[in-house]
SERO-4910 file (N, C-alpha, C, O; in steps of 0.05 Angstrom, whole numbers):
BEGIN
 pado doro    nc1    nc2    nc3   cac1   cac2   cac3    cc1    cc2    cc3    oc1    oc2    oc3
  Met    A   -600    199  -1120   -575    187  -1128   -568    197  -1155   -581    191  -1175
  Asn    A   -547    212  -1158   -539    226  -1183   -518    211  -1198   -496    208  -1189
  Leu    A   -526    200  -1222   -506    187  -1239   -500    204  -1264   -489    193  -1284
  Gln    A   -507    229  -1264   -504    246  -1287   -476    245  -1298   -457    253  -1284
  Asp    A   -473    234  -1322   -447    233  -1337   -426    216  -1323   -402    218  -1330
  Lys    A   -433    200  -1303   -415    181  -1292   -410    159  -1312   -427    151  -1328
  Val    A   -386    148  -1313   -377    128  -1332   -377    101  -1318   -363     97  -1298
  Ala    A   -393     82  -1328   -396     56  -1316   -387     34  -1335   -392     36  -1359
  Val    A   -374     14  -1324   -368    -10  -1338   -384    -32  -1325   -382    -37  -1301
  Val    A   -400    -47  -1341   -416    -69  -1331   -407    -94  -1346   -410    -95  -1371
  Thr    A   -397   -114  -1332   -388   -139  -1346   -412   -158  -1347   -430   -157  -1330
  Gly    A   -411   -175  -1367   -433   -194  -1371   -459   -179  -1377   -481   -187  -1368
  Ala    A   -457   -157  -1392   -480   -138  -1394   -496   -142  -1419   -514   -126  -1424
  Ala    A   -490   -162  -1435   -506   -166  -1460   -533   -179  -1455   -550   -180  -1474
  Ser    A   -537   -189  -1430   -563   -202  -1425   -567   -202  -1394   -549   -195  -1379
  Gly    A   -591   -210  -1386   -596   -215  -1358   -594   -191  -1340   -601   -169  -1347
  Ile    A   -583   -196  -1316   -580   -176  -1296   -563   -153  -1306   -569   -129  -1302
  Gly    A   -541   -160  -1319   -522   -139  -1328   -536   -120  -1348   -531    -96  -1346
  Lys    A   -552   -131  -1365   -566   -114  -1385   -584    -94  -1372   -585    -71  -1379
  Asp    A   -599   -104  -1352   -619    -86  -1338   -604    -65  -1322   -614    -43  -1320
  Ile    A   -581    -72  -1310   -565    -52  -1296   -557    -30  -1315   -559     -6  -1309
  Ala    A   -547    -39  -1338   -538    -19  -1358   -562     -1  -1366   -559     23  -1369
  Arg    A   -585    -14  -1370   -609      2  -1377   -615     23  -1356   -621     46  -1363
  Glu    A   -615     15  -1331   -622     34  -1309   -600     56  -1307   -607     79  -1301
  Phe    A   -575     48  -1310   -554     68  -1309   -559     89  -1331   -557    113  -1325
  Leu    A   -565     80  -1355   -570     99  -1377   -595    117  -1371   -595    140  -1378
  Ala    A   -615    105  -1359   -639    120  -1352   -633    141  -1331   -648    160  -1328
  Asn    A   -611    137  -1316   -603    156  -1296   -579    173  -1305   -564    183  -1289
  Ser    A   -577    175  -1332   -558    194  -1345   -528    187  -1343   -511    204  -1347
  Ala    A   -522    161  -1337   -494    153  -1338   -486    146  -1366   -503    143  -1384
  Lys    A   -460    142  -1370   -450    131  -1395   -440    102  -1389   -429     98  -1368
  Val    A   -445     84  -1407   -442     56  -1400   -426     40  -1422   -432     42  -1445
  Ala    A   -406     26  -1413   -393      7  -1430   -405    -21  -1425   -403    -31  -1402
  Ile    A   -417    -32  -1446   -429    -59  -1444   -407    -79  -1450   -401    -84  -1474
  Ala    A   -396    -91  -1429   -373   -110  -1432   -384   -138  -1431   -399   -145  -1413
  Asp    A   -376   -154  -1451   -386   -182  -1452   -367   -199  -1467   -352   -189  -1484
  Leu    A   -367   -225  -1462   -350   -243  -1476   -356   -243  -1506   -339   -247  -1522
  Asn    A   -382   -239  -1512   -391   -238  -1540   -393   -209  -1550   -411   -194  -1542
  Arg    A   -374   -202  -1567   -373   -174  -1577   -399   -167  -1592   -410   -145  -1587
  Glu    A   -408   -184  -1610   -432   -177  -1625   -456   -173  -1608   -472   -155  -1612
  Ala    A   -459   -190  -1587   -481   -186  -1568   -479   -160  -1553   -498   -146  -1548
  Ala    A   -454   -154  -1545   -450   -129  -1530   -456   -104  -1547   -469    -86  -1538
  Glu    A   -448   -105  -1572   -453    -83  -1590   -483    -80  -1596   -494    -58  -1598
  Ala    A   -496   -103  -1599   -525   -103  -1605   -540    -91  -1580   -559    -76  -1583
  Thr    A   -532    -99  -1557   -545    -88  -1532   -540    -59  -1530   -558    -44  -1522
  Ala    A   -516    -49  -1536   -511    -21  -1535   -528     -5  -1554   -539     16  -1547
  Arg    A   -532    -16  -1578   -550     -3  -1597   -579     -2  -1588   -593     17  -1591
  Glu    A   -587    -25  -1576   -615    -27  -1566   -620     -7  -1543   -641      6  -1542
  Leu    A   -601     -4  -1526   -605     13  -1502   -599     43  -1507   -609     60  -1493
  Asp    A   -583     48  -1527   -575     76  -1533   -576     81  -1563   -556     77  -1576
  Ala    A   -599     88  -1573   -602     92  -1602   -584    114  -1612   -576    113  -1636
  Ser    A   -578    133  -1595   -560    155  -1605   -531    146  -1610   -517    159  -1625
  Gly    A   -523    124  -1596   -496    116  -1600   -475    133  -1586   -451    130  -1591
  Thr    A   -484    150  -1568   -465    169  -1555   -460    163  -1526   -440    171  -1514
  Arg    A   -478    147  -1513   -475    143  -1484   -470    113  -1477   -467    107  -1454
  Ala    A   -470     96  -1497   -465     68  -1491   -450     56  -1515   -454     63  -1538
  Phe    A   -432     37  -1509   -419     22  -1531   -412     -5  -1521   -409    -10  -1497
  Gly    A   -411    -24  -1539   -405    -52  -1532   -375    -58  -1536   -362    -48  -1554
  Ile    A   -365    -74  -1517   -337    -81  -1519   -333   -111  -1511   -345   -120  -1492
  Ala    A   -316   -125  -1526   -310   -152  -1519   -292   -153  -1495   -272   -140  -1494
  Met    A   -299   -170  -1475   -282   -173  -1452   -285   -200  -1439   -306   -207  -1428
  Asp    A   -264   -216  -1442   -262   -241  -1427   -249   -234  -1401   -226   -228  -1400
  Val    A   -265   -235  -1379   -256   -224  -1354   -233   -240  -1341   -221   -231  -1321
  Val    A   -226   -263  -1353   -203   -278  -1342   -178   -275  -1359   -158   -287  -1355
  Asp    A   -180   -257  -1379   -157   -251  -1397   -146   -224  -1388   -157   -203  -1393
  Glu    A   -123   -225  -1373   -111   -202  -1361   -106   -179  -1382   -114   -156  -1377
  Ala    A    -94   -186  -1404    -88   -166  -1424   -113   -153  -1436   -115   -129  -1440
  Gln    A   -133   -171  -1441   -158   -160  -1453   -173   -142  -1433   -185   -122  -1441
  Val    A   -173   -149  -1408   -186   -133  -1387   -172   -106  -1385   -185    -85  -1386
  Asp    A   -146   -106  -1383   -131    -80  -1381   -135    -63  -1405   -140    -39  -1403
  Ala    A   -133    -75  -1429   -137    -59  -1453   -165    -49  -1456   -170    -26  -1464
  Gly    A   -185    -65  -1449   -213    -57  -1450   -220    -35  -1432   -234    -16  -1440
  Ile    A   -210    -36  -1407   -216    -15  -1388   -202     12  -1396   -214     33  -1393
  Asp    A   -177      9  -1407   -164     33  -1417   -179     45  -1440   -180     69  -1443
  Glu    A   -191     28  -1457   -207     38  -1480   -231     53  -1471   -238     75  -1481
  Val    A   -245     42  -1451   -269     56  -1440   -261     83  -1429   -274    103  -1434
  Ala    A   -239     84  -1413   -230    109  -1400   -223    130  -1421   -229    154  -1418
  Ala    A   -210    121  -1442   -202    139  -1464   -227    150  -1478   -228    174  -1485
  Arg    A   -246    133  -1483   -270    141  -1498   -288    159  -1483   -299    179  -1494
  Phe    A   -292    154  -1457   -312    168  -1441   -299    187  -1420   -313    201  -1406
  Gly    A   -273    188  -1419   -260    206  -1401   -257    197  -1372   -259    213  -1354
  Gly    A   -253    171  -1368   -249    161  -1342   -267    138  -1335   -282    129  -1352
  Ile    A   -265    128  -1310   -282    106  -1300   -292    114  -1273   -276    121  -1255
  Asp    A   -318    114  -1269   -330    121  -1243   -343     97  -1229   -344     96  -1204
  Ile    A   -352     78  -1244   -367     55  -1233   -359     30  -1246   -358     28  -1271
  Leu    A   -354     10  -1231   -351    -18  -1241   -372    -36  -1230   -375    -37  -1205
  Val    A   -386    -50  -1247   -405    -71  -1237   -393    -98  -1247   -395   -104  -1271
  Ser    A   -381   -113  -1230   -370   -138  -1237   -392   -159  -1235   -398   -170  -1214
  Asn    A   -404   -165  -1258   -428   -181  -1259   -424   -208  -1275   -440   -226  -1271
  Ala    A   -403   -210  -1291   -400   -234  -1307   -397   -259  -1290   -383   -259  -1270
  Gly    A   -412   -280  -1298   -412   -304  -1281   -424   -327  -1296   -437   -324  -1316
  Ile    A   -419   -352  -1286   -431   -376  -1296   -441   -393  -1273   -435   -387  -1250
  Gln    A   -455   -413  -1279   -464   -433  -1258   -460   -461  -1269   -467   -467  -1292
  Ile    A   -450   -478  -1252   -447   -507  -1258   -456   -522  -1233   -446   -516  -1211
  Val    A   -475   -540  -1236   -485   -554  -1212   -478   -584  -1214   -481   -597  -1234
  Ala    A   -468   -593  -1191   -462   -622  -1188   -454   -626  -1159   -444   -608  -1146
  Pro    A   -458   -650  -1148   -448   -656  -1121   -417   -656  -1121   -405   -661  -1141
  Ile    A   -406   -649  -1098   -377   -646  -1096   -362   -670  -1106   -342   -666  -1120
  Glu    A   -371   -694  -1099   -356   -718  -1106   -356   -723  -1136   -340   -739  -1146
  Gln    A   -373   -709  -1150   -374   -712  -1179   -364   -687  -1195   -364   -687  -1219
  Phe    A   -357   -667  -1179   -349   -641  -1192   -321   -644  -1203   -302   -652  -1189
  Ser    A   -317   -638  -1228   -291   -639  -1241   -274   -616  -1232   -284   -594  -1228
  Phe    A   -248   -621  -1228   -230   -599  -1221   -229   -577  -1242   -227   -553  -1235
  Ala    A   -232   -585  -1267   -232   -564  -1289   -256   -546  -1286   -253   -521  -1289
  Asp    A   -279   -557  -1280   -303   -540  -1276   -300   -522  -1252   -308   -499  -1252
  Trp    A   -289   -533  -1230   -284   -518  -1206   -267   -493  -1212   -273   -471  -1205
  Lys    A   -244   -498  -1226   -226   -476  -1232   -238   -456  -1251   -233   -432  -1248
  Arg    A   -254   -465  -1270   -266   -447  -1289   -286   -429  -1276   -286   -405  -1281
  Leu    A   -302   -440  -1259   -322   -423  -1245   -309   -403  -1227   -316   -379  -1227
  Leu    A   -290   -412  -1211   -276   -393  -1193   -261   -372  -1208   -260   -348  -1200
  Ala    A   -249   -379  -1231   -234   -360  -1247   -253   -337  -1257   -246   -314  -1255
  Ile    A   -276   -345  -1268   -294   -324  -1279   -304   -306  -1256   -305   -281  -1260
  His    A   -312   -317  -1234   -323   -301  -1213   -303   -286  -1197   -306   -262  -1192
  Leu    A   -281   -299  -1189   -261   -286  -1171   -238   -273  -1187   -232   -250  -1182
  Asp    A   -225   -288  -1205   -204   -275  -1220   -215   -252  -1237   -203   -231  -1239
  Gly    A   -239   -257  -1248   -251   -235  -1264   -257   -210  -1248   -252   -188  -1257
  Ala    A   -266   -214  -1223   -271   -191  -1206   -245   -177  -1198   -244   -153  -1198
  Phe    A   -225   -193  -1193   -199   -180  -1187   -188   -165  -1209   -179   -142  -1206
  Leu    A   -187   -177  -1233   -174   -164  -1256   -189   -138  -1264   -176   -118  -1270
  Thr    A   -216   -139  -1264   -231   -114  -1272   -228    -94  -1250   -226    -70  -1256
  Thr    A   -228   -102  -1225   -225    -83  -1203   -198    -69  -1205   -196    -45  -1204
  Arg    A   -177    -85  -1208   -150    -73  -1209   -148    -53  -1232   -137    -31  -1228
  Ala    A   -158    -60  -1255   -157    -42  -1278   -172    -17  -1274   -163      5  -1280
  Cys    A   -196    -19  -1262   -212      5  -1257   -201     22  -1235   -202     47  -1236
  Leu    A   -191     10  -1214   -180     26  -1191   -157     43  -1200   -154     66  -1190
  Lys    A   -141     34  -1219   -119     51  -1228   -129     77  -1239   -117     98  -1235
  His    A   -151     75  -1254   -163    100  -1265   -177    116  -1244   -174    140  -1243
  Met    A   -192    103  -1227   -206    117  -1206   -187    133  -1187   -193    155  -1180
  Tyr    A   -165    120  -1180   -146    133  -1162   -133    156  -1176   -130    178  -1165
  Ala    A   -125    152  -1201   -111    174  -1216   -129    198  -1221   -120    221  -1222
  Gln    A   -155    192  -1225   -174    214  -1232   -179    233  -1208   -183    257  -1211
  Gly    A   -179    221  -1184   -183    237  -1160   -212    245  -1155   -217    264  -1140
  Arg    A   -231    231  -1168   -260    238  -1164   -275    216  -1151   -300    216  -1151
  Gly    A   -261    196  -1141   -274    174  -1127   -287    154  -1145   -281    154  -1169
  Gly    A   -303    137  -1135   -316    117  -1152   -331     96  -1135   -331     97  -1111
  Ser    A   -344     78  -1150   -360     57  -1137   -354     30  -1151   -356     28  -1175
  Val    A   -347     11  -1135   -342    -17  -1145   -364    -35  -1133   -368    -37  -1109
  Ile    A   -379    -47  -1151   -401    -64  -1143   -397    -92  -1154   -392    -96  -1178
  Tyr    A   -399   -112  -1135   -396   -140  -1143   -423   -153  -1143   -440   -148  -1125
  Met    A   -428   -171  -1162   -453   -186  -1163   -448   -212  -1147   -438   -231  -1158
  Gly    A   -456   -210  -1122   -456   -234  -1105   -481   -250  -1108   -491   -253  -1130
  Ser    A   -491   -260  -1086   -515   -278  -1086   -523   -282  -1057   -507   -278  -1039
  Val    A   -548   -291  -1054   -554   -302  -1027   -534   -323  -1019   -530   -328   -996
  His    A   -522   -335  -1040   -502   -356  -1034   -475   -343  -1026   -455   -357  -1022
  Ser    A   -474   -316  -1024   -452   -303  -1010   -455   -305   -980   -436   -300   -964
  Lys    A   -479   -312   -971   -486   -314   -943   -493   -342   -934   -489   -350   -911
  Glu    A   -505   -357   -952   -515   -384   -946   -503   -405   -966   -491   -397   -986
  Ala    A   -506   -430   -959   -497   -451   -978   -521   -467   -988   -542   -468   -975
  Ser    A   -518   -478  -1011   -538   -497  -1022   -523   -521  -1033   -500   -520  -1040
  Val    A   -537   -543  -1033   -524   -567  -1045   -520   -563  -1075   -534   -547  -1088
  Leu    A   -501   -577  -1086   -494   -579  -1114   -479   -554  -1124   -474   -552  -1148
  Lys    A   -472   -535  -1107   -461   -510  -1116   -436   -502  -1102   -431   -478  -1096
  Ala    A   -419   -521  -1096   -395   -516  -1080   -377   -493  -1090   -371   -475  -1075
  Pro    A   -369   -493  -1116   -352   -472  -1125   -366   -445  -1127   -354   -424  -1122
  Tyr    A   -392   -445  -1134   -408   -420  -1135   -410   -408  -1107   -406   -384  -1104
  Val    A   -417   -424  -1088   -419   -413  -1060   -392   -403  -1051   -390   -381  -1039
  Thr    A   -371   -418  -1057   -344   -409  -1050   -336   -383  -1062   -326   -365  -1049
  Ala    A   -342   -380  -1088   -336   -355  -1102   -351   -332  -1092   -340   -310  -1087
  Lys    A   -377   -336  -1088   -394   -314  -1079   -387   -305  -1050   -389   -281  -1044
  His    A   -379   -323  -1033   -369   -316  -1007   -343   -299  -1011   -339   -280   -997
  Gly    A   -326   -308  -1029   -301   -293  -1034   -304   -265  -1042   -288   -248  -1035
  Leu    A   -325   -259  -1057   -329   -231  -1066   -334   -212  -1043   -326   -189  -1044
  Ile    A   -346   -222  -1021   -350   -204   -998   -323   -197   -986   -319   -174   -979
  Gly    A   -305   -216   -985   -278   -210   -975   -264   -189   -992   -251   -171   -982
  Leu    A   -266   -193  -1018   -253   -174  -1037   -265   -146  -1034   -251   -126  -1034
  Ala    A   -292   -145  -1032   -305   -119  -1029   -297   -104  -1003   -293    -80  -1003
  Lys    A   -294   -119   -982   -286   -106   -956   -257    -95   -959   -251    -74   -949
  Thr    A   -240   -110   -973   -213   -100   -976   -212    -75   -994   -198    -56   -987
  Val    A   -227    -76  -1016   -228    -52  -1033   -240    -28  -1018   -230     -6  -1021
  Ala    A   -259    -33  -1001   -271    -11   -985   -250      2   -967   -249     26   -964
  Lys    A   -233    -14   -954   -212     -4   -937   -190     10   -952   -182     32   -944
  Glu    A   -180     -3   -974   -159      9   -989   -168     34  -1005   -154     53  -1009
  Gly    A   -193     33  -1014   -203     54  -1032   -213     79  -1017   -216    100  -1030
  Ala    A   -217     77   -991   -229     98   -976   -214    125   -980   -226    146   -984
  Lys    A   -188    124   -978   -173    149   -979   -174    161  -1008   -166    184  -1012
  His    A   -183    145  -1027   -186    155  -1055   -215    162  -1061   -221    169  -1084
  Gly    A   -232    159  -1042   -261    164  -1047   -275    141  -1061   -296    146  -1073
  Val    A   -264    118  -1061   -275     95  -1076   -290     78  -1055   -279     70  -1035
  Arg    A   -316     72  -1062   -332     55  -1045   -335     27  -1058   -331     24  -1082
  Ser    A   -343      8  -1042   -346    -19  -1052   -369    -33  -1039   -373    -31  -1014
  Asn    A   -385    -48  -1055   -408    -63  -1044   -412    -88  -1059   -402    -92  -1082
  Val    A   -428   -106  -1047   -436   -131  -1060   -466   -131  -1060   -479   -127  -1039
  Ile    A   -478   -136  -1083   -507   -141  -1084   -511   -171  -1084   -498   -186  -1099
  Cys    A   -529   -181  -1066   -533   -209  -1062   -562   -217  -1069   -579   -218  -1052
  Pro    A   -567   -222  -1095   -595   -228  -1103   -603   -257  -1095   -586   -275  -1092
  Gly    A   -628   -261  -1091   -640   -287  -1089   -641   -298  -1118   -627   -288  -1136
  Phe    A   -657   -319  -1123   -660   -330  -1149   -674   -310  -1168   -696   -301  -1163
  Val    A   -660   -303  -1190   -670   -285  -1210   -676   -301  -1235   -658   -316  -1244
  Arg    A   -699   -299  -1247   -707   -316  -1270   -693   -306  -1295   -704   -291  -1311
  Thr    A   -668   -315  -1297   -652   -309  -1321   -646   -336  -1335   -651   -357  -1323
  Pro    A   -634   -335  -1359   -626   -360  -1371   -608   -378  -1354   -609   -402  -1356
  Leu    A   -591   -365  -1338   -573   -379  -1320   -589   -397  -1300   -582   -419  -1294
  Val    A   -611   -385  -1289   -628   -399  -1270   -646   -419  -1285   -650   -441  -1275
  Asp    A   -656   -412  -1308   -674   -430  -1323   -658   -456  -1329   -669   -478  -1329
  Lys    A   -633   -453  -1335   -616   -477  -1341   -613   -495  -1317   -612   -520  -1320
  Gln    A   -613   -483  -1293   -610   -499  -1269   -634   -516  -1262   -632   -537  -1249
  Ile    A   -657   -507  -1270   -682   -520  -1260   -683   -550  -1269   -687   -567  -1252
  Pro    A   -680   -556  -1295   -680   -584  -1303   -656   -600  -1291   -658   -623  -1284
  Glu    A   -633   -586  -1289   -609   -599  -1279   -613   -607  -1250   -606   -630  -1242
  Gln    A   -624   -589  -1234   -629   -596  -1206   -651   -616  -1203   -650   -634  -1185
  Ala    A   -671   -615  -1220   -694   -635  -1219   -682   -663  -1223   -689   -682  -1208
  Gln    A   -665   -665  -1242   -653   -692  -1248   -635   -701  -1225   -637   -724  -1217
  Thr    A   -618   -683  -1216   -599   -691  -1195   -613   -698  -1168   -606   -717  -1155
  Leu    A   -633   -682  -1161   -648   -686  -1136   -671   -705  -1138   -682   -713  -1117
  Gly    A   -678   -714  -1162   -700   -732  -1165   -727   -721  -1159   -744   -735  -1148
  Ile    A   -731   -696  -1165   -757   -683  -1160   -766   -669  -1186   -751   -668  -1206
  Ser    A   -791   -659  -1186   -801   -646  -1210   -790   -618  -1213   -780   -606  -1193
  Glu    A   -791   -606  -1237   -782   -579  -1241   -798   -559  -1224   -787   -540  -1213
  Ala    A   -824   -565  -1222   -841   -547  -1206   -832   -548  -1176   -834   -528  -1163
  Asp    A   -824   -571  -1167   -814   -573  -1139   -787   -559  -1136   -782   -548  -1114
  Val    A   -771   -560  -1156   -746   -545  -1155   -751   -515  -1150   -738   -502  -1134
  Ile    A   -771   -504  -1165   -778   -477  -1162   -790   -471  -1134   -781   -453  -1120
  Ser    A   -811   -486  -1127   -825   -480  -1102   -812   -489  -1077   -814   -476  -1056
  Lys    A   -797   -511  -1078   -786   -523  -1053   -756   -519  -1050   -745   -524  -1028
  Val    A   -743   -510  -1072   -714   -505  -1069   -709   -475  -1073   -697   -462  -1056
  Met    A   -717   -465  -1096   -709   -437  -1103   -724   -416  -1087   -713   -396  -1078
  Leu    A   -750   -420  -1083   -767   -399  -1071   -778   -406  -1044   -794   -391  -1032
  Lys    A   -769   -429  -1033   -780   -438  -1007   -776   -418   -985   -794   -414   -968
  Glu    A   -753   -405   -984   -747   -387   -962   -755   -358   -966   -751   -341   -949
  Thr    A   -768   -352   -988   -778   -325   -993   -804   -320   -977   -818   -339   -969
  Val    A   -811   -295   -973   -835   -289   -958   -860   -290   -976   -882   -290   -965
  Asp    A   -856   -290  -1002   -879   -287  -1020   -879   -307  -1043   -896   -306  -1061
  Gly    A   -859   -325  -1044   -858   -344  -1065   -852   -332  -1093   -860   -342  -1113
  Glu    A   -838   -309  -1092   -833   -294  -1117   -803   -295  -1123   -786   -294  -1105
  Phe    A   -797   -297  -1149   -769   -293  -1158   -761   -264  -1154   -778   -246  -1157
  Thr    A   -736   -259  -1148   -725   -232  -1149   -724   -225  -1179   -719   -243  -1196
  Thr    A   -729   -200  -1186   -728   -191  -1214   -702   -178  -1221   -687   -169  -1204
  Val    A   -696   -178  -1247   -672   -164  -1255   -674   -134  -1248   -654   -122  -1241
  Asn    A   -698   -123  -1249   -701    -95  -1242   -697    -90  -1212   -687    -68  -1205
  Asp    A   -705   -109  -1195   -699   -106  -1167   -669   -102  -1162   -660    -85  -1147
  Val    A   -653   -118  -1177   -624   -117  -1174   -613    -92  -1186   -596    -79  -1175
  Ala    A   -624    -84  -1209   -614    -60  -1223   -618    -35  -1207   -601    -17  -1206
  Leu    A   -641    -32  -1195   -648     -9  -1178   -630     -7  -1154   -623     14  -1145
  Thr    A   -622    -30  -1144   -603    -31  -1121   -575    -21  -1130   -561     -7  -1116
  Ala    A   -568    -30  -1154   -542    -21  -1166   -541      9  -1169   -521     22  -1163
  Val    A   -563     21  -1179   -565     50  -1182   -562     64  -1156   -548     84  -1153
  Phe    A   -576     53  -1135   -575     65  -1108   -546     64  -1098   -537     85  -1087
  Leu    A   -533     42  -1100   -506     40  -1089   -486     56  -1105   -468     69  -1094
  Ala    A   -488     56  -1132   -470     71  -1148   -471    101  -1143   -451    116  -1145
  Gly    A   -495    110  -1137   -499    139  -1133   -499    148  -1104   -503    172  -1099
  Phe    A   -495    130  -1085   -496    137  -1057   -474    158  -1051   -451    154  -1059
  Pro    A   -480    180  -1038   -462    203  -1037   -440    202  -1016   -423    219  -1016
  Thr    A   -440    182   -998   -420    181   -976   -409    153   -973   -417    135   -987
  Asn    A   -389    150   -955   -378    124   -949   -394    108   -929   -385     86   -920
  Ala    A   -418    117   -921   -433    104   -900   -439     75   -906   -440     59   -887
  Leu    A   -442     67   -931   -450     39   -937   -426     24   -949   -430      1   -957
  Thr    A   -402     35   -950   -380     21   -963   -373     -5   -948   -375     -6   -923
  Gly    A   -366    -25   -963   -359    -51   -951   -383    -68   -944   -379    -91   -935
  Gln    A   -407    -59   -949   -431    -74   -941   -442    -91   -964   -439    -83   -987
  Ser    A   -453   -113   -957   -467   -130   -977   -497   -127   -972   -507   -129   -950
  Ile    A   -512   -123   -994   -541   -119   -993   -556   -142  -1005   -552   -148  -1028
  Val    A   -572   -155   -988   -587   -178   -997   -613   -169  -1010   -629   -154   -999
  Val    A   -618   -178  -1035   -642   -170  -1051   -656   -196  -1058   -650   -208  -1079
  Ser    A   -674   -206  -1041   -682   -234  -1044   -711   -240  -1037   -718   -263  -1034
  His    A   -728   -220  -1034   -756   -225  -1025   -756   -240   -998   -773   -257   -994
  Gly    A   -738   -232   -981   -738   -243   -954   -722   -268   -948   -720   -277   -926
  Trp    A   -710   -279   -970   -693   -303   -965   -667   -293   -954   -654   -275   -966
  His    A   -659   -303   -931   -636   -295   -915   -639   -265   -906   -630   -247   -920
  Met    A   -652   -262   -884   -655   -235   -871   -632   -231   -852   -625   -248   -836
  Gln    A   -620   -207   -854   -597   -202   -836   -606   -184   -813   -590   -177   -796
***
């Protein structure tokens, strides 16, 4: 899978899964824009991952701000000479039963996951189509793109929605050589997941250990969390895949939770 000098934009890349994807892209000779809501964190991550300062840079990007997304993607394209890969990874999690879920939280979560995916996709596609060299659009879904869990109504809804968006991009982008995929990780031990453990323990009335073993990892084959590197290596594989054979597909990376 050849990423030599490909230009990638990774959102939510200052930490967690996004950061490791950026790391692996750089290790495979890509150029990477570290896009994050926090500019200082994005710039610090870029310096950490690319000491030379020539193949990565940090950029502030609120993925639900249309003007900021369009300007940010244009800046990346101008600096690195185009856009070849988008990884739409920015996301949040809020857990509560439906009857207690505030409408404001529902709208906020869907906006970041779905509106953010749409806005970054639209901005990147304009460059990919104009360049005439194809591209890869990758969405960070979840096992919850395939399954539901209690307490996560908007998250499950948003992650299901990303599959529909990816399929549409695959069909529209094909004539331009643009592929689209969704990566669907199981539980990955990131700060986002660590935050959920005590929240779910309190809501479900069980211990934190039981949340891990009986909720998060119950359906895996080995009782193991998916790692950020599991996901990052999958992103490298999809970004560098040489044909349309896998376009429109969602890839579950979950240690056996939800086998297709």
